[in-house]
N, C-alpha and C positions, 0 to 999 in steps of 0.2 A: 504494500500500500504506500502510495506517495501522495504529496499534497502540493497543488499549485497555488500561487499567491492569489488570494481573493476567492478561491474555489474550495469546495469540500474535498475530502480524501477521495481518491479515485482508485479504481482497480481494473483488472483485466476485462471485466464485463463491460465497463464503459468504453474501452478501446474497441472491442468487438462490435458493440452496439453502434458506436460512432461511424465505423467503417461501413457497416451495413446500411445505415441511414444515408451516408454519402452516396452510395450506389443508387438510392432512390432520388436524392436531391438533384443529381446531375440531369437525368432525363426530364424530371419535372421542371427544372429551371429552364431548360431549352424549350420545352413545350409551353410553359407559362409566358416566357418572353414572346413566343409566337402569338399567343392569345392577345397580349398587350400591344403587339406590333412593334416590338423593340428588339435590338440585337441580343443574342443569347448571353453575351458576357455580362450584360447588366443584371440579369437574374442570378448568374453565378456569383458575381461580386456581392450582390445583395444578400445572398444566402450565407456567404462567408462572414461578412460584416455583421449581419443580424445575429448569427449564432454566437460569435465571439463576444459581442457587446451584451447580449441578453444573459450570457453565462455569468457576467460580472454583476449585473444589476437585478436580474430576475431570480425566482426561487423555485420554479417548477422543474423537477428533474427530468421530465419527459418532453418539455416544450422544445421544438425545433423551429426557431424563428427564421423564416425564409419566405420567398414569394409564395402566395397561395392562389388557387384557381379563382376564388371569388374576387380577391383584390386585383388580380390581373384583368379579369373581365370588367370590373368597374373602372379601372384605369383606362382600358381600351375604349369603353363607352364615353368616358369623360373627355379623352383626347379627340374622339370623333366629333364632338360638338364645339371644340375649341378651334378658332381660326388660326391658320398658319401652315407652312410647309412641313416636311418631315423633320428637318433640322430644328425648327422652332418647337415642334411638338415633342421632340426628344428632350429639349431643354426644359420645356414646361412639365414633362414627366418628373424630372428631378426636382423642380420646384414643388410639385404636388407631394412628393415623398417627404421633402423637408417640412412643408406645411403640416402634413399628417403627424410627423414627429413632434413638431412644436405644439400642436393641439393636444397630443397625448400627454406631454410634459405639463402643460397648463392645467389639463384636467386632473392630473395627479396632484399638482400643487394645491388645487382647489378642492381636492378630495371628492371628485365627482364620479367615483367608480360605480355608484349606484345607478348611474344614468343608463346602463345597459338593461336595467329592469324595464325600461320603456319599450324595449324590443322583446316581446314575449317569445317563449320557446316555440309555441305553435307557428308564429310568424317565421322564426328562424328555420324551423323544419320545412315549412312550405317554400321559403326562399331557397334553401339548400337543394330541395328537390328540383325546383324550376331551373336553378343555376346548373345543377349537374346535368340535366337533360340538354340544356343549351350548349354547355361546353362539350359534352360527348358528341352531340350532333355536329359541332364544328370540327371535331377531330376525325370524324368518319371520312371526309374527303382526303385527308392526309393518309389515312389507313388504306384507302382503296386506290390512291394515286390519281385522283380526278380533281379538276378545278371547278369549284361551284361558287356561285354568287346568289345572294337573295336579300331583299330589303327587310324581311322579318323571318322569324324561325320557320313559319309555315311555308313561305315561298322557298326558303333555303332547303327544307326537307323535300319539297316537290322537285327542286332542281337537282338534288342529289339522286333521287330515284330516276329522273329523266336522263341522267348522265350514266346510267348503268352500262350502256354499250362502250363508254370510254374508260370504264374501270380497268385497272391493270391487274390481271389475274395473279401475277407474281407478288405485287404489293399486297393484294388481298390475302394471299396465302401466308406471307410473312407476318402481317398484322394479326391475323386470326390465330396463328400458331403462338405468337408472342403473348397475345391476350389469354389464350387458354392456359399457357404455361404459368403466367402470372396468377391467374385465378386458382390454379391447382396448388402452386407453392404457397399461396396465401393461407392455405389450410394447415401449413406446417410451421408453427411458431419457431422463431430463432433462425430461420434460413433467410438470407438476404436475397429474396426473389428478384427484386428489381435489378440488383447488381448482376446476378447470374444471367438474367434475360438480356441485360445490356451487353454483357460479354459474349453471349451466344449470338446476338444480333451482329456484333462487329465481326465475329469469326465467320458467320455465314456470308457476310458481305464480301470477305476475301475469298472464301472457298467457292461460293456459287456465282461470283461476279454479279451481284445484284444490280449494280449501277448499269451494267451492260444490258440488263433486262428491263430497264426503264424505272427501276426503283430509286426514288430520290434519297440522297444521303444528307446528313446534317452539314457536312462541309467543315472547313477550318473555322475554329472559334478563336478570334483574336481578342485576348484579354488585355486591353490597354487602358488601365485606370488613368483618369485625368481629373484635375480639379474642376468642380462644377462652376458654371458661370451663368448669369442671368441671360436668357435668350432675348433677342430684340423683338418682343411681342408688344402689342398695344394694350391699353387699359381694358378693353373688352375681353381679351383673352385671359388676362390675369384675374379679372373679376369673376368670370365664369369658372375658372379653375378653383378659385377660393370657395365659390358657392358649392361646388360639387365635391370638395375635399371632405366636408363633414360626413356625408354618407359613406365615404371610403373609410374614415376613422371608425364610424359606428359599426360597420360590418366587420372590419378587421378586429376590433376589440371583442365584439360579440362572438365571433368565431373563435378567437384566441382564448378568451375567458371560458367559453363553453368547453373547449378541449382541455385546458389546464384544470378547470374545476372538476370535470368528469373523471379525469385520471387521478387527481388529488383525493377525491372522495373514495375512489376505489381502493387506494392504498393508505388512507388515513393521514395524508399529508395536509399541512396547513399553509394556506396562501392568503396574502393581503391584497385585495383587489386594487387599491390605489398604488401599491408598490409595483404591481404588474403593469399598470398603466404607464408609470414612469419608465419601466424597463423597456416596454414596447416603443415608447417615445424616443429614448436614446438609441435603440436599435434602428429605428427609421431615420433618425438624423444621421447615424453612421452610414446607412445605406445611401442617403442623399449625397454624402461627402464623396463616396466612390461612384456616384452616378448610377445607383442601382434602382430597384423597383420597391414598391411598398412591401413590407414584411410583417408577418404575423405567425402565430402558432397554429398552423393548419391541422385539419383533422388527420389527413393521411400520414404526414410526417410524424405527428405526435404519437399516433397509435402504432406506427412502425417502430418508433423508438422504444415504446413499451414492449412490443412483441420481441424486439431484439435483446431485451434484458437490461435496459438502462438502469443504473443504480443511483447516479447523481447527475447534476446538470453539466458535469464535465463531458458527458456524452456529446453535448452540442459542440464543445470545443473540438473534440476529435472528429466530429462530422464535418466541421469547417476545414480542419486540417486535411482530412481525407479528400474533400472536394477540391481543395487547392492542389493537392498532389495529383489527383486525376487529371486536372486540366494542364498542370505544368509538365507532367511526365508522360501522359497518355493522350496528348492533343492530337497527334496524327491518327491514333486509333479511334478517338471520339469522332473525328471527321468522317470516318467510314461507317458511322452508326446509321442504320436505315431509319428514315422518318416514320414509317409505319410502326416501328418498335416504340418510338417516342409516343405516338398516338395511343398505342396499346397500354403504355405505362400510365398515361393520364386517365384513360378510360377505366383501367383496373383500380386506380386510386380513388375514383369517384363512384365505384359500384355500391359502396356502403350507403351513399346518399340517395340511391335509387330505391332503397327499401321503403315501401309504403306503409309498413306496419305502425310506425309512430303516428302517422296521420290517421290511419284507420282506427287506431286506439282512441283518438279524440272523438271519432264518430260514435264508438261504443260508449264513451263517457258522456256524450251529449254536451261536450265543452269545446268550443273554439275550432270545430272541424272546418266550418266555412271560412274562418279567418286564415287557417293554414292553406286551404284550397285557393283562396283569393290571392294569397302571396305567391303561390306557384303560378297561377294564371297570370298575375301581373308581370312576372319575369318573362313568361313565354310570349305574352301578347305585346307588352310595351317595352321590352328590353331589360337589360340588367340594371342600369342606373335608375330608370323610371320605375322599374319593378321594385327596387330597393326602397325608393321613396314611398311607393304605394304600400309596401309591407310595413313600414314604420307608421304610416297613416292608419292602416288597418289595426295595428297593435294599439294605438292610442284610441281609435274609435271604439274598439272592443272594450277597452277599460272604461271609457266614458259611458258607454251604453250600460255596462254592468253597474256602475256607480249611480247613474241617473235613474235606473229602474230597479231599485232594491226590493228584495223580499221583506215584508213586514210581518214578523211572527207574533201571534197571539199566544201568550204564555199562561201556563197553569201549574198548580202545585203538584209535585210528584208524591203521592201518598200523604204522609204526615211529616215529611221531611222539609228542609229549608231549600230544596232544589226546585227550580222553576224551568220548565221545558216547553217546547213548541207543541201546542195542543193538536195541531194537524198531523204531527208525527208520532205522538204518544197518546193513544186513546185512554190510557189508564190515568193520565193527569186530569185534575179537576179545576174548574174555574173558581175564583173567589167571588162569592155573591156580591153583586153591586159594584164590582171593581173590574175594569178591563186593563190588562197588562200588555203593553206593546213593546216590541224590540225591533228597530230597523236593522236590517242585515248588513248595511254599509255605513261608513262614516258620513255624517251630515256635512254637506258643502253647498255652495251656491247653486249647483246644478240639480240637486234632488230635494233640498229642504222643503220647498213649497209643496212639492208633490207628496212627500211623506206626511207632512203635517195635515195637508188637505185630506188625505185618505183616512188618517186616524180620526180626525175631527168628524168626517162624514160617517164613518162606521160607529163611532161612539155615540153620536147624536141619534143614529138610526136604531139603536138597541135600547129597548125599554128597560128601565130599572138601573141603569148605569149612573151612579152618583160620584164615582171617582175614576180617574185614569192614572195608571202608573206607567211612566215612559222610561224605559231602560236605555241609557246612553253609553253603554259599555264600549260600543264600536267607535265612539267619537272622542278622541283625546284632545281635540281642539276644534274651534269653530271659526270660520271666516265671518266677516261682518254681515254678509247676506244671510247666512244660516242663522246667525245670532238674531238678526231682525225678524226673520221668519219664526224663530222660537218665541220671541216676545209677542208677536202677533198671535201665534197659536195659543199662548198663555191667556191673552186677553179674550180670544174667542171662546175658550173653554170656560172662562169665568162668566161670560155673557150667557153661555148655555147652562150655567148652574152646575158644572161638573168640576170637582176639585182635581187639580193636576199635581201629582207627586212625581219626583224624579228619582231614579235608582241608578246605582253604579256610575255616579257622576265623577269624572276626573277633576282633579284640583284646578287645572287650567280653565276648564269649562265653568267651574264654580266662580272663579275669579272674574270671568267675563260676565256671568250673570249678575254678579254684584255690581260691577262697573257699569252695566247697562241699566241699573236701577230696578231690577226685579225684586218684588216684595218677598220678605221672609225666605231668603235663599237657604240659610242654615236649616230652617225647619222643614223645608220642602225638598231637600236633597238628602238622599240616603245612600249608604255604601253598598247595600244589597237590596234585592227585590223583597226579601222577607222583612227587612227593616222598613221599607217603603209601605208595605201592607200594614204593618203595625202602626206606622205613623198615620195612615189614612183612618185606621180604626180609632186611634186616640183622638184625632181631630173630630171624628163623628161623635164620640162620647162628649167631648168638650162642647161641641155645638148643641147637642141635646141637653146637656146640663144647663147651659146658658139660656136655652129656650124654656126649660122648666122653671128656672129662677125668675125669668121675666114674667111668667104667668102668675 
C-alpha cells in the first residue's frame, strides 16, 4: 500500500480498475467528441484533466469525471444555435466549459446543492431514456457506414432506413460483432470489455484490411494542448451561450450526483453535495484550460469503475494516466480503430438507459408516469436542449400541481388512544362529536391556501352539529404573507359562522407570525397535539356554558 499526496492509500485494485476504465474512456471520448462536433483530442484532454482534478477535490471513489453523452449532446445543441464558423464555435465551446465550471464553483460557495431537487428523478429517467434513444440513433449511421441527415429524430430515422441499400455490409458486421461482444462481456464483472473490444477492433483492422473494404477508421488523433483564448464572436453569440450554459450545468450535476449518490448509498459511503459541486466546478475549469469538453461523473464510466473493483478515488488518477499512455504510446494503433467499434462502445454504454422498467414502475405506483413520459417525448420531439428545458419545466409543474391541489384529510381518534388518523383510510377510527378535525396534506403557501381554507370552510358549514374545527398545521413550518392573510380571513369566516377554530401541531415560527398579525388568543388556540386541541375545545365549551348559566 502506498499513498499519494492529497489522495487516500491506494492498492493494486485501483491500478487495475484505472487501466480498465481507461480502455472505456478512450473510445467514449472519441465518440462523444463526434457527438459534440469537436476534435477527439478535446474529449481526451478533458477526461485526463477532469479525473486528475476531481481526485484532488472530490470524495466519490467511483466517480470518473470525463465527457458524458448527455453533456456532449447538449453542447452540440447549444453550439448549433450559436452564430459563427467552426473556429468560432470551437472557441465558444471552451468558453461554455469555463462558464459551467464557474457556475459550479459559485453554486458550491452559495451552498446550492439542493437545487438538483428541482429536477425530479422521474424527469431524469425520462430525459435519460429520450437522450439514449437519440444518441444511439445517431450512432447507427457510423455503425452501418452510411451518411444520413435529418432535421429531427423522426426524419433522421426515416433517412437511415431509406439508406439501407448504401449500408456497408463489412461495417455492419464489424459493428454488430463488437456490440455483441461488449454486451456479452458486460455480464462478466472485472473484465475490461471495452479495452478488449478496442484491441480486437484494431487487430482486425490490420489483419482483415478493413479500410480496404470501405470501413472508416478513426485516423490520427493529434493531441496539441494550447492555451485557451476568447474567440472573436459578437454579443449575440456570447449571450446565447451564457443563456444555455445553465441547462448544461443542471444536467451535468444531476447526472453526476445521481451516479455518485447511487454508488455511495450502495457501499455506505458519505458524500457532501456542495463539496461535489465545487469539485465538478474545478474539474470543468481545468478542462477549459486545456480546451476540453464539459465533464461530469457519467453513468457508464462510474459503474464501470465499480465493476472493475475500484477501492479509492485514486482509480480516477490511474484512469487518467492510462488514457494519456494510450494516446502517447499507442497513437498509431488508435488511428487504425474502426469507427463502427466506437459506435458499438457508445451504444453498449447506453443500453442501461434503455431499460423501461423504472418508468413502468411509476405507472404501477400511479406517480409521475406522465411526467417521465413527457420528458422522453420532449427530447425526441424538440431536441436535446429544448427537451432538457421542457423536462425541468415538467418537474416544476408537477411539484406545483401537487402543492396546489393537496389532499385534505378528515381525522378521527384511533380507539381510546391519543392517535388521530385519516378517517377515509381507517374505518375503525371514530369522529369526535361536534368537532371536525382537518389536516392539509401539503404545506400552506400562496398557491393553495385559499383553496384549502375554502374547502374546509364549505365542508364545515355544510355539516350539521359542527361547533368547532381543529386545523392541524403539522405540514407547515412557515407561512408566506399570502397564506398568512388567507389564514386570518379563514379565522374571521369561521367566527362569523359561529364555529370555534382551534389549531394543532403548530410550529413556533407559525405561532410567531400569528401573533405578529394580530390574531386573538394565539396561546390559547394553538396546541402541540391534536389531543390537546380537542381538550382545549372541550374546556372552552365548558367555560362558555358556565358563563351562560351564571348570566341567567
